[in-house]
C-alpha positions, 0 to 999 in steps of 0.5 A, a space after each residue: 871258846 866258851 868259859 867252860 872250855 877255857 877253864 878245861 884248857 887252863 886246868 889241863 895246861 896247869 896240870 901239864 906244867 905241874 906234872 913236868 915240874 914236880 919230878 924235876 924239882 924232886 930230883 934237884 939237890 942244889 938250888 941252882 939245879 932246882 931253878 934250872 929244872 923248874 925253868 926247863 920243865 916250864 919251857 919244855 911244856 910250852 915248847 911241847 904244846 905251843 898251840 895250846 899255850 897260844 890259844 890259852 894266852 893269846 887267842 881266847 877272847 873268852 871272859 875270865 881268861 885272866 882268872 884261868 891264867 892266874 889260877 894256873 900260876 897259883 897252882 904252879 907257885 904253890 908247888 914251888 913255894 913248898 919246894 923252895 921253903 923246904 930247901 930254905 929250912 934244910 939250910 937253916 934259913 928263914 922260909 919266909 921268902 919262899 912264897 914271894 920267890 915262887 910267885 916271882 919265878 912263875 911271873 918271870 917264866 910266864 913272861 919270858 915263855 910268852 916272849 920266847 913262843 911269840 917271837 918264834 923261839 929266837 934262842 934255843 931252850 937251853 940258852 934261855 934256861 941258862 940265862 933265866 937260871 943265872 938271873 934267879 940263882 943270883 937272887 937265891 944266893 942273895 937270900 942265903 947271904 942276907 937272911 937271918 938264920 932262924 928257921 922259925 917262919 912256917 
């Protein structure tokens, strides 16, 4: 696979993920629901396109593939940053943690999704979504309880 083809595959996959995540994020009202919707949308995209995912992540020997996966992750993280930041500000919390949390979520989802697909989905999607949601929701709850309540961070 050439770099141009890889770029197109990477961009296509990123748009699939964002296309699944944005409506899910926009419908969620509570933090736990936001997290669960994000995770389920990502895993749903991986589940619906496992061959595309494998080609993009594992089978492409094209130079620059790391750049493509990083660019796709940045696209997804940008959307999550906005959604998380809006939630924090709505709660009167500092939105500063939104960006590192978004990138952390993307990294966790990529790694867990990779394990899940590579190991032939040893647990069902709903169970994995529940496990990861619990892990991340507890972190968000921690931000809520330890954050200063100023919302002046852009």
